[in-house]
C-alpha positions as CSV (number, residue, x, y, z in Angstrom):
1,X,-3.0,-24.8,-20.1
2,X,-2.5,-21.9,-17.7
3,X,-5.5,-20.7,-15.6
4,X,-5.2,-17.3,-13.7
5,X,-7.6,-15.8,-11.2
6,X,-9.1,-12.7,-12.8
7,X,-10.0,-10.0,-10.1
8,X,-12.5,-8.5,-12.6
9,X,-14.3,-11.9,-13.1
10,X,-13.8,-13.1,-9.7
11,X,-12.8,-16.6,-11.0
12,X,-10.1,-18.5,-12.5
13,X,-10.1,-18.2,-16.2
14,X,-8.1,-20.1,-18.9
15,X,-5.3,-17.7,-20.1
16,X,-5.6,-16.9,-23.7
17,X,-3.2,-14.1,-24.9
18,X,-4.4,-11.7,-27.6
19,X,-1.1,-12.5,-29.5
20,X,0.9,-15.5,-28.1
21,X,4.0,-14.1,-29.6
22,X,3.7,-10.7,-27.8
23,X,2.1,-11.3,-24.3
24,X,1.8,-8.0,-22.5
25,X,2.2,-7.5,-18.9
26,X,2.3,-4.5,-16.7
27,X,2.8,-4.4,-12.9
28,X,2.8,-1.3,-10.9
29,X,6.2,-0.6,-9.6
30,X,7.6,1.5,-6.8
31,X,7.4,5.2,-5.9
32,X,11.0,5.9,-5.4
33,X,11.4,7.9,-2.1
34,X,12.8,5.1,0.3
35,X,14.0,1.6,0.6
36,X,11.8,-1.3,-0.4
37,X,10.3,-3.5,2.5
38,X,9.8,-7.2,2.2
39,X,6.1,-6.6,1.4
40,X,6.9,-4.3,-1.6
41,X,9.1,-7.3,-2.9
42,X,6.1,-9.7,-3.1
43,X,4.5,-8.4,-6.4
44,X,8.1,-8.3,-7.9
45,X,8.6,-11.9,-7.1
46,X,5.1,-13.1,-8.0
47,X,5.2,-11.6,-11.4
48,X,8.8,-12.6,-12.1
49,X,7.6,-16.2,-11.4
50,X,4.6,-15.7,-13.7
51,X,7.0,-14.3,-16.5
52,X,9.1,-17.4,-16.2
53,X,6.1,-19.7,-16.5
54,X,4.9,-17.7,-19.6
55,X,8.2,-17.6,-21.3
56,X,8.4,-21.5,-20.7
57,X,5.0,-22.0,-22.3
58,X,5.0,-19.6,-25.1
59,X,8.7,-18.9,-25.8
60,X,11.7,-17.0,-24.4
61,X,10.8,-13.9,-26.4
62,X,7.2,-14.0,-26.0
63,X,6.5,-11.8,-23.0
64,X,6.8,-7.9,-22.9
65,X,7.0,-7.1,-19.2
66,X,6.7,-3.4,-18.0
67,X,7.1,-2.2,-14.6
68,X,7.0,1.5,-14.1
69,X,8.8,3.9,-11.9
70,X,6.8,6.7,-10.2
71,X,9.3,9.4,-9.9
72,X,7.0,12.4,-9.3
73,X,5.0,12.3,-6.2
74,X,4.4,14.3,-3.1
75,X,6.3,12.0,-1.0
76,X,9.3,12.4,-3.2
77,X,9.0,16.3,-3.1
78,X,8.9,16.2,0.7
79,X,11.9,13.9,0.8
80,X,14.0,16.2,-1.4
81,X,12.9,19.2,0.6
82,X,14.0,17.5,3.7
83,X,17.5,16.8,2.4
84,X,17.7,20.1,0.4
85,X,18.3,18.4,-2.9
86,X,16.5,18.1,-6.2
87,X,13.7,15.5,-6.6
88,X,15.7,13.5,-9.1
89,X,18.6,13.0,-6.7
90,X,16.0,11.1,-4.5
91,X,14.5,9.3,-7.2
92,X,17.9,8.1,-8.8
93,X,19.0,6.8,-5.5
94,X,16.1,4.9,-4.5
95,X,15.3,3.5,-8.1
96,X,18.8,2.0,-8.1
97,X,18.4,0.6,-4.5
98,X,15.1,-1.0,-5.6
99,X,16.7,-2.7,-8.6
100,X,19.7,-3.8,-6.3
101,X,17.2,-5.3,-3.8
102,X,15.0,-7.1,-6.3
103,X,18.1,-8.4,-8.1
104,X,19.2,-9.8,-4.8
105,X,16.0,-11.7,-4.6
106,X,16.6,-13.2,-8.2
107,X,14.0,-10.9,-9.7
108,X,15.0,-10.3,-13.3
109,X,14.8,-6.7,-14.6
110,X,11.6,-5.9,-16.5
111,X,11.7,-5.4,-20.3
112,X,10.4,-1.8,-20.0
113,X,10.7,0.5,-17.1
114,X,8.8,3.7,-18.2
115,X,9.3,6.7,-15.9
116,X,6.5,9.0,-15.0
117,X,8.7,12.2,-15.6
118,X,9.6,11.0,-19.1
119,X,5.9,10.3,-20.1
120,X,4.3,13.8,-19.4
121,X,3.4,14.2,-23.2
122,X,1.2,11.0,-23.3
123,X,-0.2,11.9,-20.0
124,X,-1.2,15.3,-21.2
125,X,-2.8,13.9,-24.5
126,X,-4.8,11.4,-22.6
127,X,-6.2,13.9,-20.3
128,X,-7.1,16.2,-23.1
129,X,-8.8,13.2,-24.7
130,X,-10.9,12.6,-21.5
131,X,-11.9,16.3,-21.6
132,X,-12.9,16.1,-25.3
133,X,-15.1,13.0,-24.6
134,X,-16.9,14.5,-21.7
135,X,-15.2,12.4,-19.0
136,X,-13.1,15.0,-17.4
137,X,-13.2,18.8,-16.5
138,X,-10.7,21.5,-15.7
139,X,-11.2,23.6,-12.8
140,X,-9.0,26.0,-10.9
141,X,-5.8,24.6,-12.4
142,X,-6.9,21.1,-11.8
143,X,-8.2,18.5,-14.1
144,X,-10.4,16.0,-12.6
145,X,-12.1,12.6,-13.9
146,X,-16.0,12.8,-13.9
147,X,-16.8,9.5,-12.1
148,X,-20.4,10.0,-12.8
149,X,-19.7,10.0,-16.5
150,X,-18.5,6.3,-16.5
151,X,-21.5,3.9,-15.9
152,X,-19.0,1.1,-15.3
153,X,-17.0,2.6,-12.6
154,X,-16.7,0.3,-9.6
155,X,-16.8,-3.0,-11.7
156,X,-13.3,-4.0,-10.7
157,X,-13.6,-3.5,-6.9
158,X,-17.2,-4.5,-7.0
159,X,-18.3,-1.5,-4.6
160,X,-21.0,0.9,-5.2
161,X,-20.2,4.5,-5.2
162,X,-21.3,5.2,-1.5
163,X,-19.1,2.3,-0.2
164,X,-16.2,3.5,-2.2
165,X,-16.4,6.9,-0.9
166,X,-16.9,5.7,2.7
167,X,-13.9,3.4,2.4
168,X,-11.5,5.9,0.9
169,X,-9.7,9.0,1.9
170,X,-11.6,11.5,-0.4
171,X,-10.3,15.0,-0.9
172,X,-13.1,17.5,-0.4
173,X,-12.4,20.4,-2.6
174,X,-14.7,23.3,-3.9
175,X,-13.7,22.6,-7.5
176,X,-15.0,19.1,-7.6
177,X,-18.4,18.4,-9.1
178,X,-18.7,15.4,-7.1
179,X,-16.6,14.0,-3.9
180,X,-15.5,10.9,-5.9
181,X,-14.1,12.7,-8.8
182,X,-10.1,12.2,-8.8
183,X,-7.4,14.2,-9.9
184,X,-5.7,13.8,-13.3
185,X,-3.7,17.0,-13.2
186,X,-2.9,19.4,-10.4
187,X,-1.2,22.7,-10.2
188,X,2.6,23.1,-9.0
189,X,3.9,26.0,-7.1
190,X,6.9,27.8,-8.6
191,X,9.3,26.0,-6.4
192,X,7.8,22.6,-7.0
193,X,8.5,20.2,-10.0
194,X,6.1,20.8,-12.8
195,X,5.5,21.0,-16.5
196,X,3.6,23.3,-18.8
197,X,0.1,22.1,-19.9
198,X,-3.1,23.5,-21.3
199,X,-4.3,23.8,-17.8
200,X,-1.3,25.6,-16.5
201,X,1.8,24.6,-15.0
202,X,1.5,21.4,-13.0
203,X,2.0,17.7,-12.5
204,X,0.2,14.5,-13.2
205,X,-2.1,12.6,-10.7
206,X,-0.9,9.1,-9.9
207,X,-3.6,7.3,-11.7
208,X,-3.2,8.8,-15.1
209,X,0.4,7.9,-15.1
210,X,0.0,4.2,-15.6
211,X,-2.9,4.5,-18.1
212,X,-0.9,6.8,-20.3
213,X,2.3,4.6,-19.9
214,X,0.4,1.5,-20.7
215,X,-1.1,3.0,-23.8
216,X,2.2,4.5,-25.0
217,X,4.3,1.4,-24.7
218,X,1.9,-1.7,-24.7
219,X,-1.3,-0.7,-26.4
220,X,-4.8,0.2,-25.4
221,X,-5.6,-3.3,-24.1
222,X,-2.9,-5.5,-22.4
223,X,-3.2,-9.1,-21.5
224,X,-2.2,-8.9,-17.7
225,X,-2.3,-6.1,-15.3
226,X,-0.8,-6.9,-11.8
227,X,0.0,-5.4,-8.5
228,X,-0.8,-5.7,-4.8
229,X,-4.3,-6.2,-3.5
230,X,-4.2,-2.8,-2.0
231,X,-4.3,-1.3,-5.4
232,X,-7.7,-2.6,-6.5
233,X,-9.2,0.5,-5.2
234,X,-8.8,3.2,-5.9
235,X,-5.6,3.0,-8.1
236,X,-6.6,0.4,-10.6
237,X,-10.5,1.1,-10.5
238,X,-9.5,4.6,-11.6
239,X,-7.0,3.4,-14.0
240,X,-9.5,1.0,-15.6
241,X,-12.1,3.8,-15.8
242,X,-10.1,6.5,-17.5
243,X,-8.5,4.1,-20.0
244,X,-11.9,2.5,-20.8
245,X,-13.4,6.1,-21.3
246,X,-10.4,7.5,-23.3
247,X,-10.4,4.4,-25.6
248,X,-14.1,4.2,-26.6
249,X,-15.0,1.3,-24.1
250,X,-12.0,-1.0,-24.7
251,X,-10.7,-2.6,-21.6
252,X,-7.4,-1.7,-20.0
253,X,-6.6,-5.3,-19.3
254,X,-8.0,-8.8,-20.2
255,X,-6.8,-10.3,-16.9
256,X,-6.3,-8.5,-13.7
257,X,-4.1,-10.1,-11.0
258,X,-3.5,-9.0,-7.4
259,X,-1.2,-10.5,-4.7
260,X,-2.0,-10.6,-0.9
261,X,-0.1,-8.7,1.7
262,X,3.0,-9.6,3.8
263,X,2.1,-9.2,7.4
264,X,3.1,-10.3,11.1
265,X,0.1,-12.4,11.5
266,X,-2.1,-9.6,12.7
267,X,-1.3,-6.4,10.6
268,X,0.0,-5.7,7.2
269,X,3.5,-4.5,6.6
270,X,3.3,-0.7,5.7
271,X,5.6,2.2,5.8
272,X,2.8,4.4,7.1
273,X,2.4,1.9,10.1
274,X,6.1,2.0,10.7
275,X,6.3,-1.7,10.9
276,X,8.6,-2.4,7.9
277,X,11.2,-5.1,7.3
278,X,13.6,-3.7,4.7
279,X,14.9,-6.0,2.0
280,X,18.4,-4.5,2.0
281,X,18.8,-4.9,5.8
282,X,17.8,-8.6,5.6
283,X,20.3,-9.2,2.8
284,X,22.9,-7.1,4.8
285,X,22.4,-9.5,7.8
286,X,23.4,-12.4,5.8
287,X,19.8,-13.7,4.8
288,X,20.0,-15.4,1.4
289,X,17.8,-13.7,-1.2
290,X,16.9,-17.1,-2.4
291,X,15.6,-17.9,1.1
292,X,13.5,-14.6,1.0
293,X,12.2,-15.3,-2.4
294,X,11.0,-18.8,-1.6
295,X,9.4,-17.5,1.8
296,X,7.5,-15.0,-0.2
297,X,6.3,-17.9,-2.3
298,X,5.5,-20.1,0.6
299,X,1.8,-19.2,0.6
300,X,-0.4,-18.8,-2.6
301,X,0.0,-15.4,-4.1
302,X,-3.5,-14.3,-3.4
303,X,-3.1,-15.2,0.3
304,X,-1.3,-13.2,3.0
305,X,2.3,-14.3,4.0
306,X,3.1,-14.1,7.8
307,X,6.8,-13.0,8.1
308,X,8.2,-14.7,11.0
309,X,11.5,-16.0,12.2
310,X,9.9,-19.6,12.0
311,X,9.2,-19.0,8.4
312,X,12.6,-18.1,7.4
313,X,14.2,-20.9,9.5
314,X,11.7,-23.5,7.7
315,X,12.5,-22.0,4.3
316,X,16.3,-22.2,4.9
317,X,15.9,-25.8,5.8
318,X,13.7,-26.5,2.9
319,X,16.3,-25.0,0.5
320,X,19.2,-26.9,2.2
321,X,17.4,-30.2,1.4
322,X,16.8,-29.2,-2.2
323,X,20.4,-28.0,-2.8
324,X,21.8,-31.3,-1.4
325,X,19.7,-33.2,-4.1
326,X,19.9,-30.9,-7.2
327,X,22.3,-31.5,-10.1
328,X,25.3,-29.5,-10.1
329,X,25.7,-28.9,-13.9
330,X,23.0,-29.1,-16.6
331,X,19.4,-29.5,-16.2
332,X,16.7,-32.0,-17.3
333,X,13.1,-31.6,-18.3
334,X,10.5,-30.0,-16.1
335,X,8.6,-32.1,-13.6
336,X,4.9,-32.3,-14.7
337,X,3.7,-31.8,-11.3
338,X,5.6,-28.7,-10.8
339,X,4.4,-27.4,-14.1
340,X,0.7,-28.2,-13.4
341,X,0.9,-26.6,-10.0
342,X,2.2,-23.2,-11.5
343,X,-0.3,-23.4,-14.4
344,X,-3.0,-23.7,-11.9
345,X,-3.1,-20.0,-11.0
346,X,0.6,-20.0,-9.8
347,X,0.2,-22.3,-7.0
348,X,3.7,-22.0,-5.7
349,X,3.2,-23.8,-2.3
350,X,2.1,-27.1,-4.4
351,X,5.0,-26.6,-6.8
352,X,7.5,-26.4,-3.9
353,X,5.9,-29.3,-2.1
354,X,6.3,-31.3,-5.4
355,X,10.0,-30.3,-5.7
356,X,10.6,-32.3,-2.5
357,X,9.3,-35.5,-4.2
358,X,11.6,-35.3,-7.3
359,X,14.3,-38.0,-7.3
360,X,16.1,-37.0,-10.5
361,X,18.8,-34.3,-9.6
362,X,18.6,-32.9,-13.2
363,X,14.7,-32.6,-13.1
364,X,14.9,-31.1,-9.7
365,X,17.2,-28.4,-10.8
366,X,15.2,-27.4,-14.1
367,X,11.9,-27.5,-12.1
368,X,13.5,-25.3,-9.2
369,X,14.8,-22.8,-11.7
370,X,11.3,-22.1,-13.0
371,X,10.5,-20.8,-9.5
372,X,13.8,-18.8,-9.6
373,X,15.7,-21.2,-7.4
374,X,19.2,-22.8,-7.8
375,X,21.0,-19.6,-8.6
376,X,24.0,-21.0,-6.8
377,X,26.1,-24.0,-6.9
378,X,25.8,-26.4,-3.8
379,X,29.3,-25.3,-2.7
380,X,28.4,-21.7,-2.8
381,X,25.1,-22.3,-1.1
382,X,26.5,-24.2,1.9
383,X,29.9,-22.6,2.3
384,X,29.0,-19.1,1.1
385,X,30.5,-17.1,-1.8
386,X,33.4,-14.9,-0.8
387,X,31.9,-13.8,2.6
388,X,34.4,-11.4,3.8
389,X,33.1,-11.1,7.3
390,X,33.1,-14.8,7.9
391,X,36.5,-15.2,6.3
392,X,37.7,-12.3,8.8
393,X,36.3,-14.2,11.8
394,X,38.0,-17.5,10.7
395,X,41.3,-15.7,10.3
396,X,40.9,-14.1,13.7
397,X,40.3,-17.5,15.2
398,X,43.3,-19.0,13.5
399,X,45.4,-16.2,14.9
400,X,44.0,-16.9,18.3
401,X,44.8,-20.6,18.1
402,X,48.3,-19.7,17.1
403,X,48.8,-17.6,20.2
404,X,47.3,-20.6,22.2
405,X,44.5,-18.4,23.2
406,X,42.0,-21.3,23.1
407,X,39.2,-19.5,25.0
408,X,39.0,-16.9,22.3
409,X,39.1,-19.4,19.5
410,X,36.4,-21.6,21.1
411,X,34.2,-18.3,21.6
412,X,34.5,-17.5,17.9
413,X,33.6,-21.0,16.8
414,X,30.6,-20.7,19.1
415,X,29.5,-17.4,17.7
416,X,29.9,-18.6,14.2
417,X,27.9,-21.6,14.9
418,X,25.0,-19.5,16.4
419,X,25.2,-17.6,13.1
420,X,24.7,-20.9,11.2
421,X,28.5,-21.2,10.1
422,X,30.1,-24.6,10.8
423,X,34.1,-24.7,11.0
424,X,36.0,-27.8,9.9
425,X,39.7,-27.9,10.9
426,X,42.0,-29.9,8.8
427,X,45.5,-30.3,7.8
428,X,45.3,-27.6,5.3
429,X,43.7,-25.2,7.7
430,X,40.1,-24.3,8.6
431,X,37.2,-24.4,6.2
432,X,33.6,-23.3,6.7
433,X,30.3,-23.8,5.4
434,X,26.8,-22.6,6.1
435,X,24.5,-25.1,7.8
């Protein structure tokens, strides 16, 4: 039995899908204007792990997992203007970069990846529906959601309206009926990306995008809606409100799940704070994607992860030990302890601790794969797989030895050892492996 913490209920609840043969899950994806930092990767890893668990429990084809691409946004427009290119040049570049980075962490692609720019029709239809039902109004080329029309507004974040206004950056505008009303549609200048609508040429607000895409691809009420804890308010609160009002009171999601931040022990990682660690830079420096994935899973998903060199070193040591003991070929049954840990609100720290206690190599491999581990063979893990940079350094050392430049050869060996590469000289030449 799977139990998940539901943000709306503020408690763990038994997971009972509406249709066990078609479990619907939607996770808010990236706004594609720059490279993903390691904090952006956490929800991708968390919900990839959850999808693996759901597929194990309900069947390989049981989950329909959607992760959207926000490809119209003021930051995208600004980035495109800065480079003197069309917005789609920016979005195509960084969408591919995001996919590459997440694949590097062992995250499987979603089943559906709806793009905001390709879903304008459903958004316009939902906005028109909200106006017709009395939950939205047009003003000066804008359409705004009337927060006062929804008596349940605030149910997800558990804040009263005054507290929500005090804790958010609220745009003050003369066309708003109330300060907390939020934009569903806004006008676009002639030189800015936009679409024709009943309210004039413009583009959608952020919140309406997800509600409309969920309705179009998954249905009015989905099983699981996920994302980072920073999305609870205002994004998910606003999604929940506009979907509930557009669908006659039907809830947007039956379970709401939110992961904690990645931080440095004191402040969260954020592009706006300028303190980010980019995934592609970590991978380019030789960090294993599997190490990064397990490090992100080292704390319970609802708790923060403190990103430190010590965490990476400890995670690497943990994986080294697991790889030494796991089966090379084939896989056995799942360990009950690992499965029980994941069934209990995706308790990955407990599941990893249990991996260290498994004696059967085949069971260990099968259980680790449920967490997205053991993507390599032991030989690939310890030696590296086609690492051209290391091979070049080894060749350089071999040439130095042949020239009897032993000082250079010793220096290269020492430098490689500092980088975690051990050399072994033998009759057939020099081989190497990662320690």
